[in-house]
Z-matrix of the N, CA and C atoms (Angstrom, degrees):
N
C 1 1.404
C 2 1.480 1 106.40
N 3 1.326 2 122.86 1 133.42
C 4 1.332 3 124.95 2 175.08
C 5 1.446 4 110.69 3 -76.29
N 6 1.372 5 110.90 4 146.11
C 7 1.560 6 124.28 5 -173.34
C 8 1.467 7 100.61 6 -94.96
N 9 1.444 8 114.64 7 147.78
C 10 1.468 9 119.99 8 169.85
C 11 1.470 10 107.02 9 -72.28
N 12 1.207 11 118.63 10 169.19
C 13 1.573 12 121.78 11 -179.71
C 14 1.563 13 111.63 12 -64.35
N 15 1.365 14 111.81 13 -38.30
C 16 1.402 15 120.93 14 176.89
C 17 1.619 16 111.57 15 -63.28
N 18 1.300 17 114.41 16 -47.82
C 19 1.552 18 118.04 17 179.38
C 20 1.511 19 106.86 18 -66.51
N 21 1.335 20 120.03 19 -39.52
C 22 1.549 21 116.59 20 -178.39
C 23 1.463 22 107.93 21 -70.22
N 24 1.317 23 126.86 22 -32.69
C 25 1.479 24 123.66 23 176.02
C 26 1.448 25 113.71 24 -69.14
N 27 1.414 26 117.39 25 -34.75
C 28 1.358 27 122.18 26 175.40
C 29 1.519 28 113.97 27 -62.45
N 30 1.334 29 109.44 28 -48.82
C 31 1.553 30 117.42 29 -178.34
C 32 1.570 31 108.41 30 -60.69
N 33 1.326 32 115.20 31 -45.74
C 34 1.473 33 119.42 32 178.99
C 35 1.475 34 110.87 33 -57.75
N 36 1.320 35 117.74 34 -42.30
C 37 1.508 36 125.45 35 179.88
C 38 1.565 37 106.53 36 -62.96
N 39 1.292 38 117.66 37 -44.07
C 40 1.420 39 123.89 38 179.54
C 41 1.571 40 115.07 39 -68.47
N 42 1.309 41 111.76 40 -38.12
C 43 1.452 42 120.58 41 172.72
C 44 1.551 43 113.88 42 -57.08
N 45 1.457 44 108.59 43 -50.79
C 46 1.505 45 114.04 44 -179.23
C 47 1.561 46 110.61 45 -63.74
N 48 1.360 47 117.72 46 -33.88
C 49 1.419 48 121.58 47 172.84
C 50 1.550 49 113.60 48 -61.66
N 51 1.328 50 117.31 49 -40.34
C 52 1.434 51 123.11 50 -178.33
C 53 1.466 52 107.15 51 -71.36
N 54 1.432 53 120.36 52 -38.13
C 55 1.501 54 125.51 53 -177.36
C 56 1.597 55 104.88 54 -64.78
N 57 1.269 56 114.99 55 -41.42
C 58 1.526 57 113.40 56 -178.43
C 59 1.499 58 112.00 57 -71.41
N 60 1.382 59 119.17 58 -37.21
C 61 1.405 60 125.01 59 172.48
C 62 1.518 61 115.93 60 -55.42
N 63 1.330 62 112.96 61 -53.47
C 64 1.492 63 119.60 62 -173.55
C 65 1.463 64 110.45 63 -77.16
N 66 1.271 65 122.19 64 -31.70
C 67 1.450 66 124.76 65 -173.75
C 68 1.508 67 115.99 66 -100.17
N 69 1.372 68 119.17 67 -24.04
C 70 1.397 69 123.64 68 -175.07
C 71 1.519 70 109.72 69 -113.30
N 72 1.344 71 121.17 70 -48.16
C 73 1.463 72 121.72 71 -164.13
C 74 1.498 73 106.74 72 -91.69
N 75 1.371 74 117.27 73 -58.15
C 76 1.459 75 116.75 74 -172.16
C 77 1.567 76 118.65 75 -63.45
N 78 1.318 77 117.60 76 -24.95
C 79 1.488 78 120.68 77 174.89
C 80 1.475 79 110.16 78 -66.57
N 81 1.300 80 121.85 79 -32.60
C 82 1.564 81 121.73 80 -175.21
C 83 1.502 82 108.64 81 -102.24
N 84 1.355 83 119.24 82 7.14
C 85 1.457 84 124.20 83 178.77
C 86 1.506 85 114.84 84 63.47
N 87 1.297 86 116.38 85 35.16
C 88 1.492 87 120.75 86 172.81
C 89 1.454 88 115.24 87 -56.82
N 90 1.221 89 113.26 88 147.49
C 91 1.609 90 123.66 89 175.70
C 92 1.421 91 103.74 90 -68.01
N 93 1.406 92 118.76 91 125.16
C 94 1.349 93 125.35 92 176.54
C 95 1.617 94 117.70 93 -88.02
N 96 1.305 95 115.60 94 6.74
C 97 1.450 96 116.70 95 171.50
C 98 1.614 97 112.53 96 -69.73
N 99 1.217 98 118.45 97 162.47
C 100 1.446 99 119.01 98 179.82
C 101 1.466 100 111.13 99 -56.22
N 102 1.332 101 113.16 100 -44.92
C 103 1.630 102 114.95 101 178.98
C 104 1.504 103 110.16 102 -61.59
N 105 1.365 104 115.21 103 -47.59
C 106 1.532 105 120.65 104 179.60
C 107 1.468 106 112.64 105 -52.78
N 108 1.377 107 121.78 106 -45.94
C 109 1.380 108 126.50 107 -171.62
C 110 1.645 109 104.66 108 -72.40
N 111 1.365 110 118.82 109 -44.32
C 112 1.433 111 123.23 110 177.10
C 113 1.552 112 105.81 111 -54.22
N 114 1.320 113 116.36 112 -54.81
C 115 1.540 114 123.60 113 -177.29
C 116 1.466 115 110.89 114 -51.82
N 117 1.302 116 115.50 115 -47.93
C 118 1.468 117 120.54 116 -178.89
C 119 1.628 118 113.50 117 -55.71
N 120 1.417 119 111.28 118 -45.42
C 121 1.449 120 115.26 119 -179.83
C 122 1.584 121 110.68 120 -78.03
N 123 1.292 122 121.74 121 -30.35
C 124 1.455 123 121.15 122 177.22
C 125 1.547 124 104.65 123 -65.42
N 126 1.331 125 119.43 124 -44.35
C 127 1.597 126 120.44 125 -177.61
C 128 1.571 127 108.99 126 -63.46
N 129 1.458 128 116.16 127 -44.81
C 130 1.345 129 114.49 128 176.83
C 131 1.581 130 115.43 129 -59.20
N 132 1.372 131 115.66 130 -41.52
C 133 1.422 132 120.56 131 173.23
C 134 1.453 133 115.91 132 -55.69
N 135 1.371 134 116.06 133 -42.79
C 136 1.443 135 124.96 134 178.71
C 137 1.565 136 110.79 135 -64.49
N 138 1.350 137 115.75 136 -44.48
C 139 1.388 138 117.69 137 173.86
C 140 1.540 139 118.38 138 -58.23
N 141 1.267 140 110.89 139 -44.22
C 142 1.573 141 119.87 140 176.25
C 143 1.439 142 110.09 141 -62.21
N 144 1.364 143 119.13 142 -50.05
C 145 1.419 144 117.79 143 -172.57
C 146 1.608 145 116.74 144 -85.61
N 147 1.415 146 113.30 145 -6.69
C 148 1.513 147 116.02 146 178.84
C 149 1.547 148 107.38 147 -98.97
N 150 1.310 149 122.56 148 16.88
C 151 1.353 150 128.69 149 178.69
C 152 1.614 151 110.70 150 -66.54
N 153 1.315 152 118.56 151 163.83
C 154 1.392 153 122.94 152 178.63
C 155 1.525 154 114.49 153 -59.33
N 156 1.384 155 118.62 154 -33.80
C 157 1.408 156 126.39 155 176.72
C 158 1.495 157 110.43 156 -79.82
N 159 1.372 158 116.79 157 120.29
C 160 1.511 159 115.61 158 176.44
C 161 1.508 160 112.69 159 -64.48
N 162 1.322 161 113.87 160 148.50
C 163 1.453 162 113.49 161 -179.19
C 164 1.492 163 108.14 162 -120.39
N 165 1.260 164 117.45 163 132.82
C 166 1.522 165 128.15 164 -172.00
C 167 1.596 166 101.92 165 -58.67
N 168 1.400 167 112.32 166 137.76
C 169 1.487 168 117.66 167 -179.13
C 170 1.516 169 118.33 168 -54.72
N 171 1.357 170 114.29 169 -39.05
C 172 1.535 171 117.53 170 -177.79
C 173 1.586 172 107.98 171 -67.26
N 174 1.344 173 114.16 172 -33.12
C 175 1.431 174 123.60 173 -178.70
C 176 1.536 175 107.74 174 -69.55
N 177 1.365 176 116.06 175 -46.48
C 178 1.356 177 119.12 176 -175.33
C 179 1.677 178 111.62 177 -72.65
N 180 1.458 179 112.74 178 -27.27
C 181 1.416 180 111.96 179 176.00
C 182 1.551 181 112.45 180 -73.34
N 183 1.395 182 114.47 181 -33.00
C 184 1.376 183 118.45 182 177.70
C 185 1.541 184 112.26 183 -67.52
N 186 1.326 185 116.99 184 -37.81
C 187 1.349 186 124.06 185 178.18
C 188 1.518 187 115.21 186 -63.19
N 189 1.292 188 109.91 187 -41.91
C 190 1.457 189 123.36 188 175.63
C 191 1.513 190 111.60 189 -55.46
N 192 1.428 191 110.73 190 -51.21
C 193 1.430 192 119.76 191 -178.82
C 194 1.619 193 111.60 192 -62.87
N 195 1.269 194 115.87 193 -40.92
C 196 1.468 195 121.33 194 175.27
C 197 1.552 196 110.76 195 -59.37
N 198 1.347 197 117.80 196 -44.36
C 199 1.383 198 121.70 197 -177.26
C 200 1.603 199 110.92 198 -67.62
N 201 1.363 200 117.89 199 -32.30
C 202 1.452 201 122.60 200 177.52
C 203 1.469 202 107.65 201 -72.35
N 204 1.233 203 119.31 202 -43.52
C 205 1.502 204 123.07 203 -179.95
C 206 1.537 205 108.05 204 -57.35
N 207 1.268 206 113.94 205 -49.58
C 208 1.482 207 119.81 206 179.23
C 209 1.548 208 110.63 207 -55.95
N 210 1.277 209 115.15 208 -56.83
C 211 1.483 210 123.69 209 177.04
C 212 1.542 211 111.53 210 -47.75
N 213 1.317 212 119.57 211 -46.57
C 214 1.442 213 121.51 212 -179.60
C 215 1.512 214 113.15 213 -70.42
N 216 1.299 215 121.56 214 -29.87
C 217 1.395 216 128.57 215 176.95
C 218 1.505 217 107.38 216 -60.62
N 219 1.384 218 113.73 217 -50.00
C 220 1.458 219 124.58 218 -179.15
C 221 1.548 220 110.67 219 -62.46
N 222 1.361 221 114.94 220 -49.66
C 223 1.419 222 121.87 221 -178.98
C 224 1.506 223 110.41 222 -58.16
N 225 1.364 224 121.55 223 -42.79
C 226 1.435 225 122.88 224 179.69
C 227 1.529 226 109.79 225 -66.70
N 228 1.315 227 117.65 226 -40.42
C 229 1.440 228 120.14 227 177.53
C 230 1.567 229 113.89 228 -63.78
N 231 1.256 230 118.80 229 -43.84
C 232 1.486 231 122.99 230 -176.81
C 233 1.544 232 103.67 231 -72.51
N 234 1.272 233 122.46 232 -31.80
C 235 1.557 234 123.90 233 -179.77
C 236 1.469 235 105.08 234 -70.73
N 237 1.324 236 120.85 235 -42.30
C 238 1.517 237 117.93 236 178.77
C 239 1.516 238 110.09 237 -68.33
N 240 1.247 239 119.84 238 -37.60
C 241 1.456 240 124.30 239 167.71
C 242 1.602 241 115.91 240 -49.47
N 243 1.285 242 110.80 241 -46.39
C 244 1.500 243 121.88 242 179.43
C 245 1.624 244 105.82 243 -62.79
N 246 1.236 245 112.53 244 -48.63
C 247 1.482 246 123.54 245 -177.43
C 248 1.547 247 111.22 246 -54.37
N 249 1.341 248 113.52 247 -39.51
C 250 1.496 249 118.09 248 -168.79
C 251 1.588 250 114.05 249 -111.69
N 252 1.344 251 116.22 250 3.85
C 253 1.426 252 117.51 251 178.72
C 254 1.638 253 114.15 252 161.02
N 255 1.260 254 114.55 253 -140.12
C 256 1.496 255 121.94 254 -174.76
C 257 1.451 256 110.31 255 -91.04
N 258 1.336 257 123.02 256 104.05
C 259 1.463 258 123.46 257 176.63
C 260 1.478 259 116.89 258 -65.17
N 261 1.284 260 119.27 259 -14.32
C 262 1.401 261 123.19 260 -179.20
C 263 1.539 262 114.34 261 -88.77
N 264 1.444 263 114.44 262 -7.66
C 265 1.421 264 121.52 263 178.66
C 266 1.492 265 107.09 264 -85.45
N 267 1.321 266 121.74 265 118.63
C 268 1.431 267 125.97 266 -173.64
C 269 1.509 268 108.38 267 -65.39
N 270 1.356 269 121.82 268 -39.86
C 271 1.452 270 121.82 269 178.68
C 272 1.434 271 111.39 270 -64.27
N 273 1.385 272 119.14 271 -38.05
C 274 1.413 273 121.98 272 177.55
C 275 1.479 274 113.71 273 -64.64
N 276 1.294 275 119.17 274 -43.37
C 277 1.456 276 126.61 275 171.85
C 278 1.593 277 110.48 276 -54.93
N 279 1.227 278 116.26 277 -47.68
C 280 1.428 279 123.90 278 176.91
C 281 1.533 280 109.11 279 -60.59
N 282 1.418 281 114.63 280 -50.87
C 283 1.527 282 114.86 281 178.02
C 284 1.418 283 116.44 282 -57.13
N 285 1.261 284 115.89 283 -40.26
C 286 1.520 285 122.00 284 176.72
C 287 1.663 286 109.66 285 -63.29
N 288 1.228 287 113.94 286 -39.57
C 289 1.542 288 115.84 287 -176.92
C 290 1.587 289 107.45 288 -74.16
N 291 1.375 290 115.38 289 -22.65
C 292 1.526 291 117.49 290 -177.43
C 293 1.550 292 111.76 291 -93.66
N 294 1.308 293 115.90 292 4.59
C 295 1.446 294 120.22 293 -174.17
C 296 1.602 295 112.80 294 -115.20
N 297 1.291 296 113.84 295 146.21
C 298 1.470 297 118.03 296 165.95
C 299 1.546 298 105.20 297 -71.47
N 300 1.384 299 114.69 298 139.27
C 301 1.470 300 113.20 299 -177.42
C 302 1.522 301 111.71 300 -60.56
N 303 1.378 302 114.26 301 137.58
C 304 1.497 303 117.99 302 -174.22
C 305 1.491 304 112.29 303 91.04
N 306 1.286 305 120.55 304 -10.25
C 307 1.380 306 122.47 305 -175.52
C 308 1.615 307 112.24 306 -124.09
N 309 1.292 308 113.50 307 27.18
C 310 1.453 309 124.63 308 -176.78
C 311 1.620 310 105.41 309 -72.67
N 312 1.415 311 115.02 310 80.26
C 313 1.419 312 117.20 311 176.17
C 314 1.486 313 115.72 312 -76.95
N 315 1.315 314 119.47 313 146.02
C 316 1.422 315 123.17 314 -174.87
C 317 1.578 316 110.28 315 -69.24
N 318 1.368 317 112.66 316 152.37
C 319 1.602 318 114.28 317 174.96
C 320 1.564 319 102.23 318 -96.63
N 321 1.409 320 107.28 319 154.46
C 322 1.463 321 112.67 320 177.15
C 323 1.514 322 106.50 321 -65.29
N 324 1.468 323 122.24 322 153.27
C 325 1.385 324 116.16 323 178.08
C 326 1.526 325 113.97 324 -61.70
N 327 1.329 326 122.78 325 -26.73
C 328 1.506 327 124.80 326 -179.03
C 329 1.532 328 106.65 327 -70.17
N 330 1.371 329 118.57 328 -40.38
C 331 1.373 330 122.05 329 -177.98
C 332 1.608 331 108.16 330 -70.54
N 333 1.294 332 117.01 331 -42.57
C 334 1.494 333 119.96 332 178.10
C 335 1.494 334 108.74 333 -60.07
N 336 1.273 335 120.48 334 -43.63
C 337 1.589 336 122.94 335 179.60
C 338 1.458 337 106.21 336 -65.23
N 339 1.340 338 124.47 337 -44.03
C 340 1.383 339 121.86 338 -174.47
C 341 1.589 340 113.10 339 -70.90
N 342 1.400 341 113.62 340 -32.12
C 343 1.441 342 114.64 341 174.25
C 344 1.532 343 114.57 342 -73.26
N 345 1.332 344 116.77 343 -31.41
C 346 1.411 345 123.92 344 175.93
C 347 1.444 346 111.39 345 -59.36
N 348 1.409 347 110.94 346 -51.37
C 349 1.487 348 118.34 347 172.40
C 350 1.534 349 117.66 348 -56.80
N 351 1.350 350 114.33 349 -39.34
C 352 1.524 351 117.99 350 173.44
C 353 1.460 352 106.75 351 -57.31
N 354 1.394 353 120.01 352 -52.57
C 355 1.405 354 123.80 353 -171.56
C 356 1.464 355 111.82 354 -62.18
N 357 1.333 356 121.19 355 -39.03
C 358 1.387 357 122.37 356 -176.76
C 359 1.507 358 123.76 357 -90.81
N 360 1.355 359 109.74 358 -25.77
C 361 1.506 360 119.44 359 -175.79
C 362 1.516 361 110.69 360 -116.82
N 363 1.340 362 118.72 361 -19.44
C 364 1.462 363 121.24 362 -173.20
C 365 1.507 364 115.08 363 72.17
N 366 1.347 365 114.76 364 17.48
C 367 1.409 366 120.19 365 174.80
C 368 1.521 367 115.48 366 -135.37
N 369 1.327 368 117.95 367 147.24
C 370 1.395 369 124.04 368 -180.00
C 371 1.528 370 105.30 369 -94.55
N 372 1.260 371 119.19 370 113.53
C 373 1.434 372 120.64 371 -179.81
C 374 1.562 373 114.00 372 -45.75
N 375 1.269 374 123.97 373 139.69
C 376 1.427 375 126.17 374 -176.25
C 377 1.573 376 111.08 375 -54.55
N 378 1.370 377 114.27 376 -38.82
C 379 1.472 378 117.39 377 -173.50
C 380 1.511 379 107.81 378 -73.64
N 381 1.361 380 117.94 379 -14.43
C 382 1.443 381 116.99 380 -177.29
C 383 1.470 382 117.64 381 -106.79
N 384 1.391 383 109.91 382 5.43
C 385 1.556 384 115.60 383 177.29
C 386 1.498 385 113.40 384 -57.49
N 387 1.330 386 114.36 385 -38.77
C 388 1.483 387 114.02 386 179.86
C 389 1.486 388 112.89 387 -67.00
N 390 1.181 389 122.52 388 -19.11
C 391 1.553 390 121.11 389 168.38
C 392 1.493 391 116.97 390 -47.34
N 393 1.386 392 120.67 391 -35.31
C 394 1.389 393 123.47 392 -178.33
C 395 1.537 394 109.02 393 -73.38
N 396 1.363 395 114.87 394 -16.31
C 397 1.504 396 117.07 395 -178.62
C 398 1.506 397 114.00 396 -99.21
N 399 1.402 398 115.49 397 7.73
C 400 1.385 399 125.16 398 175.73
C 401 1.504 400 110.87 399 -93.85
N 402 1.277 401 120.25 400 156.72
C 403 1.520 402 116.53 401 175.94
C 404 1.516 403 111.91 402 -66.51
N 405 1.318 404 108.22 403 134.74
C 406 1.508 405 115.72 404 -173.96
C 407 1.608 406 107.46 405 -120.61
N 408 1.322 407 115.19 406 144.37
C 409 1.377 408 119.05 407 173.98
C 410 1.525 409 108.56 408 -77.37
N 411 1.269 410 120.90 409 168.20
C 412 1.522 411 124.77 410 -178.81
C 413 1.516 412 107.94 411 -60.74
N 414 1.302 413 119.56 412 -41.06
C 415 1.493 414 122.60 413 -178.05
C 416 1.533 415 110.70 414 -69.25
N 417 1.405 416 115.82 415 -38.30
C 418 1.414 417 119.35 416 177.91
C 419 1.611 418 114.34 417 -65.57
N 420 1.326 419 108.37 418 -35.70
C 421 1.497 420 114.69 419 179.20
C 422 1.510 421 111.71 420 -70.53
N 423 1.312 422 118.76 421 -39.77
C 424 1.321 423 124.75 422 175.10
C 425 1.547 424 116.23 423 -63.67
N 426 1.350 425 114.38 424 -43.05
C 427 1.420 426 119.98 425 -178.49
C 428 1.603 427 108.17 426 -68.69
N 429 1.309 428 116.66 427 -38.20
C 430 1.526 429 120.84 428 178.80
C 431 1.591 430 107.04 429 -62.80
N 432 1.231 431 117.89 430 -44.83
C 433 1.520 432 121.08 431 174.15
C 434 1.481 433 113.13 432 -60.17
N 435 1.332 434 115.42 433 -48.33
C 436 1.498 435 122.76 434 176.98
C 437 1.500 436 113.37 435 -57.36
N 438 1.440 437 115.65 436 -44.23
C 439 1.466 438 117.84 437 -178.92
C 440 1.557 439 112.78 438 -60.59
N 441 1.375 440 115.16 439 -34.29
C 442 1.423 441 117.28 440 179.79
C 443 1.468 442 111.00 441 -76.12
N 444 1.266 443 116.27 442 -37.35
C 445 1.622 444 122.06 443 -178.55
C 446 1.505 445 108.81 444 -64.89
N 447 1.335 446 118.05 445 -46.00
C 448 1.496 447 125.29 446 -174.71
C 449 1.435 448 114.61 447 -91.49
N 450 1.293 449 119.82 448 11.01
C 451 1.438 450 120.94 449 179.38
C 452 1.526 451 112.20 450 -58.25
N 453 1.343 452 116.60 451 137.09
C 454 1.360 453 122.24 452 -177.59
C 455 1.599 454 110.34 453 -78.91
N 456 1.271 455 117.24 454 -13.42
C 457 1.455 456 125.24 455 175.94
C 458 1.523 457 112.81 456 -113.33
N 459 1.316 458 117.16 457 90.10
C 460 1.467 459 123.13 458 177.20
C 461 1.484 460 109.19 459 -79.37
N 462 1.342 461 117.75 460 125.24
C 463 1.486 462 120.47 461 -175.61
C 464 1.627 463 100.52 462 -149.42
N 465 1.405 464 109.55 463 174.41
C 466 1.495 465 116.95 464 -177.22
C 467 1.586 466 110.09 465 -66.72
N 468 1.359 467 114.58 466 -42.74
C 469 1.405 468 121.03 467 173.41
C 470 1.527 469 119.42 468 -47.59
N 471 1.378 470 110.41 469 -41.70
C 472 1.405 471 117.64 470 -177.24
C 473 1.495 472 115.06 471 -61.26
N 474 1.441 473 118.98 472 -39.35
C 475 1.304 474 122.21 473 -179.09
C 476 1.674 475 110.21 474 -69.33
N 477 1.313 476 114.58 475 -33.67
C 478 1.354 477 116.94 476 174.20
C 479 1.554 478 117.26 477 -67.70
N 480 1.403 479 112.90 478 -38.20
C 481 1.481 480 119.77 479 173.81
C 482 1.463 481 111.62 480 -61.65
N 483 1.513 482 115.52 481 -46.14
C 484 1.394 483 117.59 482 -179.75
C 485 1.557 484 114.40 483 -60.48
N 486 1.261 485 113.93 484 -45.27
C 487 1.481 486 121.71 485 172.78
C 488 1.562 487 110.60 486 -51.10
N 489 1.252 488 118.17 487 -46.31
C 490 1.484 489 124.21 488 -178.03
C 491 1.487 490 107.92 489 -70.08
N 492 1.279 491 120.82 490 -41.89
C 493 1.494 492 125.00 491 177.14
C 494 1.502 493 108.42 492 -61.29
N 495 1.344 494 117.09 493 -48.49
C 496 1.489 495 118.44 494 -178.51
C 497 1.529 496 113.84 495 -66.89
N 498 1.264 497 113.90 496 -38.65
C 499 1.569 498 119.04 497 179.89
C 500 1.558 499 105.75 498 -58.49
N 501 1.278 500 113.61 499 -51.17
C 502 1.561 501 118.46 500 -177.07
C 503 1.548 502 109.88 501 -60.88
N 504 1.328 503 117.54 502 -47.69
C 505 1.426 504 120.63 503 -178.92
C 506 1.470 505 114.81 504 -58.55
N 507 1.378 506 114.82 505 -45.29
C 508 1.444 507 121.51 506 175.10
C 509 1.485 508 114.44 507 -67.88
N 510 1.337 509 119.72 508 -39.84
C 511 1.455 510 120.48 509 -177.33
C 512 1.533 511 110.92 510 -75.51
N 513 1.280 512 119.67 511 -20.93
C 514 1.476 513 121.36 512 170.89
C 515 1.417 514 116.44 513 -89.94
N 516 1.335 515 117.52 514 -3.86
C 517 1.450 516 125.21 515 -175.08
C 518 1.464 517 115.27 516 57.40
N 519 1.419 518 119.71 517 33.12
C 520 1.455 519 123.10 518 176.84
C 521 1.510 520 111.56 519 -67.04
N 522 1.378 521 116.70 520 -26.64
C 523 1.428 522 122.28 521 177.05
C 524 1.505 523 109.46 522 -140.15
N 525 1.354 524 117.33 523 148.85
C 526 1.398 525 120.45 524 171.28
C 527 1.571 526 114.52 525 -65.72
N 528 1.311 527 113.54 526 155.22
C 529 1.540 528 115.62 527 -176.43
C 530 1.577 529 106.04 528 -67.02
N 531 1.289 530 121.39 529 -27.71
C 532 1.440 531 121.26 530 179.99
C 533 1.534 532 115.50 531 -86.44
N 534 1.289 533 116.25 532 4.79
C 535 1.466 534 121.79 533 -179.48
C 536 1.552 535 108.30 534 -62.95
N 537 1.335 536 120.69 535 134.31
C 538 1.489 537 122.32 536 -166.98
C 539 1.558 538 104.98 537 -62.72
N 540 1.306 539 122.45 538 -33.00
C 541 1.507 540 119.47 539 -177.33
C 542 1.536 541 109.16 540 -74.04
N 543 1.351 542 120.11 541 -31.64
C 544 1.450 543 123.96 542 179.99
C 545 1.562 544 103.60 543 -67.52
N 546 1.338 545 118.62 544 -53.06
C 547 1.476 546 121.61 545 -175.21
C 548 1.555 547 106.31 546 -62.97
N 549 1.192 548 124.86 547 -36.75
C 550 1.521 549 127.90 548 178.02
C 551 1.569 550 110.86 549 -62.87
N 552 1.355 551 108.50 550 -44.19
C 553 1.516 552 116.10 551 175.33
C 554 1.523 553 116.39 552 -60.79
N 555 1.376 554 114.55 553 -41.09
C 556 1.466 555 123.15 554 172.19
C 557 1.510 556 111.45 555 -61.20
N 558 1.254 557 115.77 556 -44.85
C 559 1.516 558 122.54 557 -179.93
C 560 1.618 559 109.35 558 -68.88
N 561 1.314 560 116.00 559 -38.31
C 562 1.465 561 118.58 560 178.65
C 563 1.539 562 111.39 561 -66.43
N 564 1.407 563 120.76 562 -35.28
C 565 1.412 564 125.29 563 177.48
C 566 1.637 565 105.33 564 -66.64
N 567 1.228 566 118.26 565 -48.33
C 568 1.444 567 122.27 566 174.72
C 569 1.546 568 114.37 567 -46.59
N 570 1.389 569 108.18 568 -54.54
C 571 1.563 570 117.02 569 -177.99
C 572 1.614 571 109.17 570 -66.36
N 573 1.259 572 119.31 571 -35.99
C 574 1.488 573 119.74 572 179.38
C 575 1.521 574 109.09 573 -69.47
N 576 1.274 575 117.65 574 -38.60
C 577 1.464 576 123.77 575 178.80
C 578 1.486 577 108.34 576 -61.20
N 579 1.336 578 121.77 577 -48.29
C 580 1.348 579 128.40 578 -175.95
C 581 1.605 580 110.30 579 -64.92
N 582 1.259 581 114.20 580 -43.10
C 583 1.542 582 120.93 581 -176.78
C 584 1.508 583 111.15 582 -77.83
N 585 1.329 584 123.87 583 -13.08
C 586 1.368 585 120.76 584 -174.78
C 587 1.521 586 108.68 585 -96.15
């Protein structure tokens, strides 16, 4: 199903928030309260701007604004996760990021287990491979892509699995080609291919 321009922008915004959560905040154990997230990005900004090389004021102001925008994307995402369930559950955070607000559909227990395994081990368990060949909701398709992209264990098999997941999602038209999660998945495969 094609997204409206507004829905696509919202999902991209949420994807960027999830990317920062999974790649910047969670690995260092940052506090996910609103104050904790703001403090994390203020500290990063201060680290960057207090380097030996002086930074132009206009450049510093622009960077500070970018860090604030990023922080608020994450704060909004974590708040939505709190409003709908357990914000410490990685799959729940990913599900909220992959959903239009108010349409946070539940994942099947099997898909939830498979995505959790992808996130933590970088592998889709053999007994769960058939899940990608079953009908998926839009949210489920995005969560599956996100779990592979944000896996804490990057390996060669992960790139192959992500390719397989994306191919199936595209061939079954579960998501449009311009869906932010599909585009991010394509980019992740390119990045994995270059780094391997």
